[in-house]
PDB file with one MODEL, atoms N, CA, C and O in Angstrom:
MODEL        1
ATOM      1  N   MET A   1     -39.089  83.650  37.795  1.00  0.00           N
ATOM      2  CA  MET A   1     -38.599  84.512  37.091  1.00  0.00           C
ATOM      3  C   MET A   1     -37.041  84.900  37.440  1.00  0.00           C
ATOM      4  O   MET A   1     -36.766  85.593  38.419  1.00  0.00           O
ATOM      5  N   ILE A   2     -36.268  84.497  36.737  1.00  0.00           N
ATOM      6  CA  ILE A   2     -34.232  85.229  36.979  1.00  0.00           C
ATOM      7  C   ILE A   2     -34.289  86.136  36.518  1.00  0.00           C
ATOM      8  O   ILE A   2     -35.081  86.393  35.610  1.00  0.00           O
ATOM      9  N   ALA A   3     -33.490  86.893  36.984  1.00  0.00           N
ATOM     10  CA  ALA A   3     -32.750  88.143  36.574  1.00  0.00           C
ATOM     11  C   ALA A   3     -31.971  88.129  36.871  1.00  0.00           C
ATOM     12  O   ALA A   3     -31.725  87.699  37.998  1.00  0.00           O
ATOM     13  N   PHE A   4     -30.741  88.747  35.777  1.00  0.00           N
ATOM     14  CA  PHE A   4     -29.489  89.139  35.977  1.00  0.00           C
ATOM     15  C   PHE A   4     -29.158  89.755  35.271  1.00  0.00           C
ATOM     16  O   PHE A   4     -29.650  89.767  34.143  1.00  0.00           O
ATOM     17  N   SER A   5     -27.700  90.910  35.827  1.00  0.00           N
ATOM     18  CA  SER A   5     -27.148  91.911  34.192  1.00  0.00           C
ATOM     19  C   SER A   5     -26.293  91.612  33.623  1.00  0.00           C
ATOM     20  O   SER A   5     -25.215  91.199  34.050  1.00  0.00           O
ATOM     21  N   ALA A   6     -26.568  91.739  32.747  1.00  0.00           N
ATOM     22  CA  ALA A   6     -25.718  91.127  31.500  1.00  0.00           C
ATOM     23  C   ALA A   6     -25.171  92.835  30.575  1.00  0.00           C
ATOM     24  O   ALA A   6     -25.485  93.974  30.922  1.00  0.00           O
ATOM     25  N   HIS A   7     -24.349  92.445  29.442  1.00  0.00           N
ATOM     26  CA  HIS A   7     -24.615  93.521  28.785  1.00  0.00           C
ATOM     27  C   HIS A   7     -23.980  92.891  27.183  1.00  0.00           C
ATOM     28  O   HIS A   7     -23.202  91.961  26.969  1.00  0.00           O
ATOM     29  N   PHE A   8     -24.560  93.669  26.393  1.00  0.00           N
ATOM     30  CA  PHE A   8     -24.735  92.650  24.990  1.00  0.00           C
ATOM     31  C   PHE A   8     -23.159  93.495  24.164  1.00  0.00           C
ATOM     32  O   PHE A   8     -23.024  94.717  24.095  1.00  0.00           O
ATOM     33  N   ASP A   9     -22.220  92.548  23.671  1.00  0.00           N
ATOM     34  CA  ASP A   9     -20.907  93.081  23.198  1.00  0.00           C
ATOM     35  C   ASP A   9     -20.939  93.222  21.426  1.00  0.00           C
ATOM     36  O   ASP A   9     -19.877  93.436  20.841  1.00  0.00           O
ATOM     37  N   GLY A  10     -22.343  93.073  20.591  1.00  0.00           N
ATOM     38  CA  GLY A  10     -22.665  93.116  19.285  1.00  0.00           C
ATOM     39  C   GLY A  10     -23.509  91.828  18.717  1.00  0.00           C
ATOM     40  O   GLY A  10     -24.514  91.914  18.011  1.00  0.00           O
ATOM     41  N   LYS A  11     -22.789  90.417  19.248  1.00  0.00           N
ATOM     42  CA  LYS A  11     -23.261  89.571  18.749  1.00  0.00           C
ATOM     43  C   LYS A  11     -24.798  88.938  19.825  1.00  0.00           C
ATOM     44  O   LYS A  11     -26.015  88.805  19.703  1.00  0.00           O
ATOM     45  N   VAL A  12     -23.847  88.740  20.720  1.00  0.00           N
ATOM     46  CA  VAL A  12     -24.463  88.218  22.150  1.00  0.00           C
ATOM     47  C   VAL A  12     -25.470  89.199  23.750  1.00  0.00           C
ATOM     48  O   VAL A  12     -25.635  90.265  24.343  1.00  0.00           O
ATOM     49  N   ILE A  13     -25.749  88.076  23.683  1.00  0.00           N
ATOM     50  CA  ILE A  13     -26.007  89.043  25.714  1.00  0.00           C
ATOM     51  C   ILE A  13     -24.859  88.438  26.721  1.00  0.00           C
ATOM     52  O   ILE A  13     -25.016  87.221  26.826  1.00  0.00           O
ATOM     53  N   VAL A  14     -24.069  88.786  27.271  1.00  0.00           N
ATOM     54  CA  VAL A  14     -23.079  87.915  28.312  1.00  0.00           C
ATOM     55  C   VAL A  14     -23.761  88.165  29.647  1.00  0.00           C
ATOM     56  O   VAL A  14     -24.055  89.316  29.971  1.00  0.00           O
ATOM     57  N   PRO A  15     -23.892  87.647  30.039  1.00  0.00           N
ATOM     58  CA  PRO A  15     -23.785  87.803  31.773  1.00  0.00           C
ATOM     59  C   PRO A  15     -22.460  88.646  32.650  1.00  0.00           C
ATOM     60  O   PRO A  15     -21.253  88.475  32.479  1.00  0.00           O
ATOM     61  N   GLU A  16     -23.003  89.395  33.420  1.00  0.00           N
ATOM     62  CA  GLU A  16     -22.045  89.825  34.004  1.00  0.00           C
ATOM     63  C   GLU A  16     -21.412  88.342  35.115  1.00  0.00           C
ATOM     64  O   GLU A  16     -20.261  87.910  35.183  1.00  0.00           O
ATOM     65  N   HIS A  17     -22.346  87.983  35.674  1.00  0.00           N
ATOM     66  CA  HIS A  17     -21.451  87.315  35.946  1.00  0.00           C
ATOM     67  C   HIS A  17     -22.263  85.743  36.010  1.00  0.00           C
ATOM     68  O   HIS A  17     -23.476  85.845  35.829  1.00  0.00           O
ATOM     69  N   ALA A  18     -21.677  84.095  36.276  1.00  0.00           N
ATOM     70  CA  ALA A  18     -22.087  83.184  36.048  1.00  0.00           C
ATOM     71  C   ALA A  18     -23.244  82.899  36.453  1.00  0.00           C
ATOM     72  O   ALA A  18     -23.591  83.413  37.517  1.00  0.00           O
ATOM     73  N   VAL A  19     -24.330  81.872  35.637  1.00  0.00           N
ATOM     74  CA  VAL A  19     -25.199  82.109  35.896  1.00  0.00           C
ATOM     75  C   VAL A  19     -26.385  80.722  35.727  1.00  0.00           C
ATOM     76  O   VAL A  19     -26.968  80.505  34.665  1.00  0.00           O
ATOM     77  N   ASP A  20     -26.547  80.023  36.772  1.00  0.00           N
ATOM     78  CA  ASP A  20     -26.804  78.648  36.286  1.00  0.00           C
ATOM     79  C   ASP A  20     -28.789  78.081  36.002  1.00  0.00           C
ATOM     80  O   ASP A  20     -29.906  77.948  36.501  1.00  0.00           O
ATOM     81  N   LEU A  21     -27.802  77.939  34.635  1.00  0.00           N
ATOM     82  CA  LEU A  21     -29.500  77.689  33.538  1.00  0.00           C
ATOM     83  C   LEU A  21     -29.638  76.268  33.098  1.00  0.00           C
ATOM     84  O   LEU A  21     -28.635  75.564  32.982  1.00  0.00           O
ATOM     85  N   PRO A  22     -30.176  76.066  32.987  1.00  0.00           N
ATOM     86  CA  PRO A  22     -30.039  74.377  31.984  1.00  0.00           C
ATOM     87  C   PRO A  22     -29.559  74.570  30.632  1.00  0.00           C
ATOM     88  O   PRO A  22     -30.003  75.438  29.880  1.00  0.00           O
ATOM     89  N   ARG A  23     -28.558  73.672  30.307  1.00  0.00           N
ATOM     90  CA  ARG A  23     -28.315  74.186  28.834  1.00  0.00           C
ATOM     91  C   ARG A  23     -28.614  73.893  27.538  1.00  0.00           C
ATOM     92  O   ARG A  23     -29.062  72.755  27.394  1.00  0.00           O
ATOM     93  N   ASP A  24     -28.538  74.395  26.776  1.00  0.00           N
ATOM     94  CA  ASP A  24     -29.641  74.012  25.068  1.00  0.00           C
ATOM     95  C   ASP A  24     -31.020  73.933  25.561  1.00  0.00           C
ATOM     96  O   ASP A  24     -31.594  72.845  25.621  1.00  0.00           O
ATOM     97  N   ARG A  25     -31.543  74.959  25.895  1.00  0.00           N
ATOM     98  CA  ARG A  25     -33.314  74.931  26.264  1.00  0.00           C
ATOM     99  C   ARG A  25     -33.538  76.713  25.627  1.00  0.00           C
ATOM    100  O   ARG A  25     -32.759  77.652  25.463  1.00  0.00           O
ATOM    101  N   PRO A  26     -34.747  76.551  25.451  1.00  0.00           N
ATOM    102  CA  PRO A  26     -35.434  77.864  24.870  1.00  0.00           C
ATOM    103  C   PRO A  26     -35.696  78.662  26.039  1.00  0.00           C
ATOM    104  O   PRO A  26     -36.229  78.152  27.024  1.00  0.00           O
ATOM    105  N   PHE A  27     -35.334  79.979  26.001  1.00  0.00           N
ATOM    106  CA  PHE A  27     -35.410  80.778  27.256  1.00  0.00           C
ATOM    107  C   PHE A  27     -36.309  81.959  26.566  1.00  0.00           C
ATOM    108  O   PHE A  27     -35.881  82.422  25.508  1.00  0.00           O
ATOM    109  N   VAL A  28     -37.876  82.617  27.257  1.00  0.00           N
ATOM    110  CA  VAL A  28     -38.123  83.808  26.739  1.00  0.00           C
ATOM    111  C   VAL A  28     -37.057  85.084  28.204  1.00  0.00           C
ATOM    112  O   VAL A  28     -36.833  85.136  29.414  1.00  0.00           O
ATOM    113  N   VAL A  29     -36.673  86.072  26.524  1.00  0.00           N
ATOM    114  CA  VAL A  29     -35.952  87.188  27.258  1.00  0.00           C
ATOM    115  C   VAL A  29     -36.784  88.567  27.145  1.00  0.00           C
ATOM    116  O   VAL A  29     -37.433  89.135  26.267  1.00  0.00           O
ATOM    117  N   HIS A  30     -36.439  88.802  28.441  1.00  0.00           N
ATOM    118  CA  HIS A  30     -36.907  90.672  28.484  1.00  0.00           C
ATOM    119  C   HIS A  30     -35.978  91.093  28.671  1.00  0.00           C
ATOM    120  O   HIS A  30     -35.073  90.530  29.287  1.00  0.00           O
ATOM    121  N   ILE A  31     -35.933  92.283  28.158  1.00  0.00           N
ATOM    122  CA  ILE A  31     -34.508  93.768  28.081  1.00  0.00           C
ATOM    123  C   ILE A  31     -35.206  94.770  28.556  1.00  0.00           C
ATOM    124  O   ILE A  31     -36.352  94.893  28.123  1.00  0.00           O
ATOM    125  N   GLU A  32     -34.739  95.673  29.491  1.00  0.00           N
ATOM    126  CA  GLU A  32     -35.058  96.552  30.650  1.00  0.00           C
ATOM    127  C   GLU A  32     -33.548  97.017  30.718  1.00  0.00           C
ATOM    128  O   GLU A  32     -32.605  96.232  30.814  1.00  0.00           O
ATOM    129  N   THR A  33     -33.435  98.437  30.652  1.00  0.00           N
ATOM    130  CA  THR A  33     -32.438  99.049  30.993  1.00  0.00           C
ATOM    131  C   THR A  33     -32.074  99.024  32.409  1.00  0.00           C
ATOM    132  O   THR A  33     -32.871  98.379  33.089  1.00  0.00           O
ATOM    133  N   PRO A  34     -30.943  99.624  33.144  1.00  0.00           N
ATOM    134  CA  PRO A  34     -30.599  99.565  34.512  1.00  0.00           C
ATOM    135  C   PRO A  34     -32.167 100.758  35.168  1.00  0.00           C
ATOM    136  O   PRO A  34     -33.115 100.416  35.875  1.00  0.00           O
ATOM    137  N   GLY A  35     -31.854 102.159  34.557  1.00  0.00           N
ATOM    138  CA  GLY A  35     -33.110 103.016  35.106  1.00  0.00           C
ATOM    139  C   GLY A  35     -34.231 102.319  35.177  1.00  0.00           C
ATOM    140  O   GLY A  35     -34.905 102.285  36.206  1.00  0.00           O
ATOM    141  N   SER A  36     -34.514 101.754  34.195  1.00  0.00           N
ATOM    142  CA  SER A  36     -35.949 101.066  34.061  1.00  0.00           C
ATOM    143  C   SER A  36     -36.578 100.119  35.029  1.00  0.00           C
ATOM    144  O   SER A  36     -37.746 100.144  35.418  1.00  0.00           O
ATOM    145  N   ALA A  37     -35.589  99.237  35.378  1.00  0.00           N
ATOM    146  CA  ALA A  37     -35.972  98.583  36.571  1.00  0.00           C
ATOM    147  C   ALA A  37     -36.809  99.035  37.963  1.00  0.00           C
ATOM    148  O   ALA A  37     -37.761  98.690  38.664  1.00  0.00           O
ATOM    149  N   ASP A  38     -35.717 100.098  37.843  1.00  0.00           N
ATOM    150  CA  ASP A  38     -36.151 101.296  39.520  1.00  0.00           C
ATOM    151  C   ASP A  38     -37.736 101.674  39.347  1.00  0.00           C
ATOM    152  O   ASP A  38     -38.603 101.371  40.166  1.00  0.00           O
ATOM    153  N   LEU A  39     -37.978 102.487  37.971  1.00  0.00           N
ATOM    154  CA  LEU A  39     -39.156 102.627  37.948  1.00  0.00           C
ATOM    155  C   LEU A  39     -40.381 101.901  37.858  1.00  0.00           C
ATOM    156  O   LEU A  39     -41.488 102.106  38.356  1.00  0.00           O
ATOM    157  N   ALA A  40     -39.961 101.054  37.153  1.00  0.00           N
ATOM    158  CA  ALA A  40     -41.023  99.712  37.057  1.00  0.00           C
ATOM    159  C   ALA A  40     -42.296  99.833  37.802  1.00  0.00           C
ATOM    160  O   ALA A  40     -43.436 100.182  37.496  1.00  0.00           O
ATOM    161  N   GLY A  41     -41.602  99.346  39.097  1.00  0.00           N
ATOM    162  CA  GLY A  41     -42.334  99.208  40.768  1.00  0.00           C
ATOM    163  C   GLY A  41     -44.029 100.463  40.831  1.00  0.00           C
ATOM    164  O   GLY A  41     -45.216 100.281  41.104  1.00  0.00           O
ATOM    165  N   GLU A  42     -42.956 101.981  40.291  1.00  0.00           N
ATOM    166  CA  GLU A  42     -44.184 102.496  41.132  1.00  0.00           C
ATOM    167  C   GLU A  42     -45.325 102.932  39.477  1.00  0.00           C
ATOM    168  O   GLU A  42     -46.424 103.416  39.209  1.00  0.00           O
ATOM    169  N   SER A  43     -44.362 102.469  38.926  1.00  0.00           N
ATOM    170  CA  SER A  43     -45.092 103.697  37.375  1.00  0.00           C
ATOM    171  C   SER A  43     -45.714 102.249  36.374  1.00  0.00           C
ATOM    172  O   SER A  43     -46.195 102.451  35.260  1.00  0.00           O
ATOM    173  N   ALA A  44     -45.632 101.141  36.838  1.00  0.00           N
ATOM    174  CA  ALA A  44     -46.391 100.240  36.237  1.00  0.00           C
ATOM    175  C   ALA A  44     -48.341 100.124  36.091  1.00  0.00           C
ATOM    176  O   ALA A  44     -48.786  99.569  35.086  1.00  0.00           O
ATOM    177  N   PRO A  45     -48.946 100.465  36.739  1.00  0.00           N
ATOM    178  CA  PRO A  45     -50.172 100.470  36.743  1.00  0.00           C
ATOM    179  C   PRO A  45     -50.013 101.848  35.503  1.00  0.00           C
ATOM    180  O   PRO A  45     -50.534 101.985  34.396  1.00  0.00           O
ATOM    181  N   GLY A  46     -49.547 102.273  35.885  1.00  0.00           N
ATOM    182  CA  GLY A  46     -49.887 103.971  34.845  1.00  0.00           C
ATOM    183  C   GLY A  46     -49.652 103.543  33.266  1.00  0.00           C
ATOM    184  O   GLY A  46     -50.348 103.930  32.327  1.00  0.00           O
ATOM    185  N   HIS A  47     -48.054 102.300  33.154  1.00  0.00           N
ATOM    186  CA  HIS A  47     -48.037 101.895  32.033  1.00  0.00           C
ATOM    187  C   HIS A  47     -49.207 100.853  31.409  1.00  0.00           C
ATOM    188  O   HIS A  47     -49.524 100.734  30.225  1.00  0.00           O
ATOM    189  N   ALA A  48     -49.727 100.165  32.533  1.00  0.00           N
ATOM    190  CA  ALA A  48     -50.787  98.987  31.894  1.00  0.00           C
ATOM    191  C   ALA A  48     -51.880  99.968  31.342  1.00  0.00           C
ATOM    192  O   ALA A  48     -52.038  99.750  30.141  1.00  0.00           O
ATOM    193  N   LEU A  49     -52.716 101.008  31.824  1.00  0.00           N
ATOM    194  CA  LEU A  49     -53.449 101.835  31.411  1.00  0.00           C
ATOM    195  C   LEU A  49     -53.171 102.576  30.165  1.00  0.00           C
ATOM    196  O   LEU A  49     -54.039 102.886  29.349  1.00  0.00           O
ATOM    197  N   GLN A  50     -51.856 102.854  30.059  1.00  0.00           N
ATOM    198  CA  GLN A  50     -51.806 103.184  28.506  1.00  0.00           C
ATOM    199  C   GLN A  50     -51.326 102.717  27.204  1.00  0.00           C
ATOM    200  O   GLN A  50     -51.289 103.115  26.040  1.00  0.00           O
ATOM    201  N   TRP A  51     -50.811 101.229  28.225  1.00  0.00           N
ATOM    202  CA  TRP A  51     -50.843 100.074  26.998  1.00  0.00           C
ATOM    203  C   TRP A  51     -52.302 100.128  26.886  1.00  0.00           C
ATOM    204  O   TRP A  51     -52.540 100.395  25.708  1.00  0.00           O
ATOM    205  N   LEU A  52     -53.697  99.969  27.724  1.00  0.00           N
ATOM    206  CA  LEU A  52     -54.855  99.410  27.034  1.00  0.00           C
ATOM    207  C   LEU A  52     -55.427 100.391  26.130  1.00  0.00           C
ATOM    208  O   LEU A  52     -55.883 100.162  25.009  1.00  0.00           O
ATOM    209  N   ALA A  53     -55.348 101.671  26.818  1.00  0.00           N
ATOM    210  CA  ALA A  53     -55.715 103.103  26.002  1.00  0.00           C
ATOM    211  C   ALA A  53     -55.311 102.734  24.453  1.00  0.00           C
ATOM    212  O   ALA A  53     -56.103 102.346  23.593  1.00  0.00           O
ATOM    213  N   ASP A  54     -53.969 102.931  24.299  1.00  0.00           N
ATOM    214  CA  ASP A  54     -53.395 102.953  22.986  1.00  0.00           C
ATOM    215  C   ASP A  54     -54.095 101.687  22.249  1.00  0.00           C
ATOM    216  O   ASP A  54     -54.411 101.740  21.060  1.00  0.00           O
ATOM    217  N   ASN A  55     -54.362 100.258  23.263  1.00  0.00           N
ATOM    218  CA  ASN A  55     -55.090  99.168  22.155  1.00  0.00           C
ATOM    219  C   ASN A  55     -56.949  99.145  21.893  1.00  0.00           C
ATOM    220  O   ASN A  55     -57.570  98.188  21.431  1.00  0.00           O
ATOM    221  N   ALA A  56     -57.495 100.358  22.299  1.00  0.00           N
ATOM    222  CA  ALA A  56     -58.742  99.888  22.560  1.00  0.00           C
ATOM    223  C   ALA A  56     -59.052  99.727  21.671  1.00  0.00           C
ATOM    224  O   ALA A  56     -58.333 100.170  20.775  1.00  0.00           O
ATOM    225  N   VAL A  57     -60.366  98.964  21.261  1.00  0.00           N
ATOM    226  CA  VAL A  57     -60.668  98.707  20.110  1.00  0.00           C
ATOM    227  C   VAL A  57     -62.172  99.089  19.905  1.00  0.00           C
ATOM    228  O   VAL A  57     -62.860  98.677  20.839  1.00  0.00           O
ATOM    229  N   ASP A  58     -62.749  99.643  19.115  1.00  0.00           N
ATOM    230  CA  ASP A  58     -64.332 100.011  19.404  1.00  0.00           C
ATOM    231  C   ASP A  58     -64.737  98.516  18.206  1.00  0.00           C
ATOM    232  O   ASP A  58     -64.524  98.616  16.997  1.00  0.00           O
ATOM    233  N   ASP A  59     -65.213  97.476  18.726  1.00  0.00           N
ATOM    234  CA  ASP A  59     -65.806  96.283  17.951  1.00  0.00           C
ATOM    235  C   ASP A  59     -67.364  95.907  18.348  1.00  0.00           C
ATOM    236  O   ASP A  59     -67.811  94.798  18.642  1.00  0.00           O
ATOM    237  N   ASP A  60     -68.261  97.562  18.241  1.00  0.00           N
ATOM    238  CA  ASP A  60     -68.988  96.840  18.810  1.00  0.00           C
ATOM    239  C   ASP A  60     -70.184  95.771  19.620  1.00  0.00           C
ATOM    240  O   ASP A  60     -71.206  95.180  19.273  1.00  0.00           O
ATOM    241  N   LEU A  61     -69.400  95.922  20.853  1.00  0.00           N
ATOM    242  CA  LEU A  61     -69.336  94.830  21.768  1.00  0.00           C
ATOM    243  C   LEU A  61     -71.636  95.219  22.490  1.00  0.00           C
ATOM    244  O   LEU A  61     -72.632  95.941  22.445  1.00  0.00           O
ATOM    245  N   PRO A  62     -71.231  94.451  22.813  1.00  0.00           N
ATOM    246  CA  PRO A  62     -73.159  94.504  23.433  1.00  0.00           C
ATOM    247  C   PRO A  62     -72.663  94.985  25.030  1.00  0.00           C
ATOM    248  O   PRO A  62     -71.909  94.440  25.836  1.00  0.00           O
ATOM    249  N   SER A  63     -73.346  96.091  25.077  1.00  0.00           N
ATOM    250  CA  SER A  63     -73.837  96.955  26.130  1.00  0.00           C
ATOM    251  C   SER A  63     -73.703  96.155  27.657  1.00  0.00           C
ATOM    252  O   SER A  63     -73.385  96.606  28.758  1.00  0.00           O
ATOM    253  N   ASP A  64     -74.027  94.991  27.293  1.00  0.00           N
ATOM    254  CA  ASP A  64     -74.079  94.002  29.160  1.00  0.00           C
ATOM    255  C   ASP A  64     -73.195  93.235  29.240  1.00  0.00           C
ATOM    256  O   ASP A  64     -73.379  92.311  30.032  1.00  0.00           O
ATOM    257  N   LEU A  65     -72.094  93.263  28.604  1.00  0.00           N
ATOM    258  CA  LEU A  65     -70.591  92.410  27.586  1.00  0.00           C
ATOM    259  C   LEU A  65     -70.567  92.107  29.089  1.00  0.00           C
ATOM    260  O   LEU A  65     -70.617  90.905  29.349  1.00  0.00           O
ATOM    261  N   SER A  66     -70.471  93.321  30.600  1.00  0.00           N
ATOM    262  CA  SER A  66     -69.247  93.337  31.299  1.00  0.00           C
ATOM    263  C   SER A  66     -70.147  92.200  32.477  1.00  0.00           C
ATOM    264  O   SER A  66     -69.676  91.307  33.182  1.00  0.00           O
ATOM    265  N   ALA A  67     -71.393  92.607  32.348  1.00  0.00           N
ATOM    266  CA  ALA A  67     -72.447  91.982  33.298  1.00  0.00           C
ATOM    267  C   ALA A  67     -72.788  90.522  32.857  1.00  0.00           C
ATOM    268  O   ALA A  67     -72.900  89.556  33.610  1.00  0.00           O
ATOM    269  N   GLU A  68     -72.919  90.537  31.626  1.00  0.00           N
ATOM    270  CA  GLU A  68     -73.030  89.088  30.947  1.00  0.00           C
ATOM    271  C   GLU A  68     -72.262  87.788  30.467  1.00  0.00           C
ATOM    272  O   GLU A  68     -72.656  86.727  29.983  1.00  0.00           O
ATOM    273  N   HIS A  69     -71.041  88.275  30.782  1.00  0.00           N
ATOM    274  CA  HIS A  69     -69.954  87.511  30.493  1.00  0.00           C
ATOM    275  C   HIS A  69     -69.913  86.335  30.245  1.00  0.00           C
ATOM    276  O   HIS A  69     -69.222  85.848  29.350  1.00  0.00           O
ATOM    277  N   ASP A  70     -70.668  85.699  31.022  1.00  0.00           N
ATOM    278  CA  ASP A  70     -71.493  84.562  31.097  1.00  0.00           C
ATOM    279  C   ASP A  70     -71.890  83.779  29.875  1.00  0.00           C
ATOM    280  O   ASP A  70     -71.325  82.869  29.269  1.00  0.00           O
ATOM    281  N   HIS A  71     -72.865  84.316  29.721  1.00  0.00           N
ATOM    282  CA  HIS A  71     -73.818  84.428  28.546  1.00  0.00           C
ATOM    283  C   HIS A  71     -72.258  83.553  27.374  1.00  0.00           C
ATOM    284  O   HIS A  71     -71.769  82.504  26.956  1.00  0.00           O
ATOM    285  N   TYR A  72     -72.133  85.639  27.421  1.00  0.00           N
ATOM    286  CA  TYR A  72     -71.463  85.514  25.860  1.00  0.00           C
ATOM    287  C   TYR A  72     -69.640  84.525  25.966  1.00  0.00           C
ATOM    288  O   TYR A  72     -69.085  84.013  24.994  1.00  0.00           O
ATOM    289  N   LEU A  73     -69.181  84.528  27.195  1.00  0.00           N
ATOM    290  CA  LEU A  73     -68.628  82.905  26.478  1.00  0.00           C
ATOM    291  C   LEU A  73     -68.757  81.949  26.532  1.00  0.00           C
ATOM    292  O   LEU A  73     -68.247  81.197  25.702  1.00  0.00           O
ATOM    293  N   TYR A  74     -69.767  81.363  27.896  1.00  0.00           N
ATOM    294  CA  TYR A  74     -70.109  79.957  27.735  1.00  0.00           C
ATOM    295  C   TYR A  74     -71.138  79.851  27.424  1.00  0.00           C
ATOM    296  O   TYR A  74     -71.392  78.649  27.501  1.00  0.00           O
ATOM    297  N   GLY A  75     -72.309  80.588  26.957  1.00  0.00           N
ATOM    298  CA  GLY A  75     -73.621  80.230  26.494  1.00  0.00           C
ATOM    299  C   GLY A  75     -74.669  80.511  27.254  1.00  0.00           C
ATOM    300  O   GLY A  75     -75.696  80.949  26.736  1.00  0.00           O
ATOM    301  N   THR A  76     -74.543  80.247  28.963  1.00  0.00           N
ATOM    302  CA  THR A  76     -75.514  80.257  30.144  1.00  0.00           C
ATOM    303  C   THR A  76     -76.364  80.840  29.770  1.00  0.00           C
ATOM    304  O   THR A  76     -76.191  81.631  28.843  1.00  0.00           O
ATOM    305  N   PRO A  77     -77.769  80.642  30.433  1.00  0.00           N
ATOM    306  CA  PRO A  77     -78.683  81.840  30.200  1.00  0.00           C
ATOM    307  C   PRO A  77     -78.462  83.211  30.906  1.00  0.00           C
ATOM    308  O   PRO A  77     -78.102  83.199  32.083  1.00  0.00           O
ATOM    309  N   LYS A  78     -78.669  84.465  30.218  1.00  0.00           N
ATOM    310  CA  LYS A  78     -78.979  85.537  30.050  1.00  0.00           C
ATOM    311  C   LYS A  78     -79.225  85.587  31.969  1.00  0.00           C
ATOM    312  O   LYS A  78     -79.663  84.577  32.518  1.00  0.00           O
ATOM    313  N   ARG A  79     -78.905  86.780  32.759  1.00  0.00           N
ATOM    314  CA  ARG A  79     -79.445  86.567  34.223  1.00  0.00           C
ATOM    315  C   ARG A  79     -80.437  88.149  33.832  1.00  0.00           C
ATOM    316  O   ARG A  79     -81.102  88.307  34.856  1.00  0.00           O
ATOM    317  N   GLY A  80     -80.589  88.644  33.410  1.00  0.00           N
ATOM    318  CA  GLY A  80     -80.817  90.028  33.443  1.00  0.00           C
ATOM    319  C   GLY A  80     -81.921  90.248  32.174  1.00  0.00           C
ATOM    320  O   GLY A  80     -82.347  91.373  31.915  1.00  0.00           O
TER     321      GLY A  80
ENDMDL
END
């Protein structure tokens, strides 16, 4: 992953310094404000857990899914 400081001029994202990237190639860009990068290391697990809680669904999954995941994913015989 490559990280660099930049600003948005209203139309494009402009790096603060020269960036050595291949030309005419697509990239995925993640945007963070400067303060969020400092907090990301400490609170990332909390964010992940919050995301899981926010996106949890009740799909009537089998109660033995965690113990028998190979059976449900790959069709192997149940262990129990």
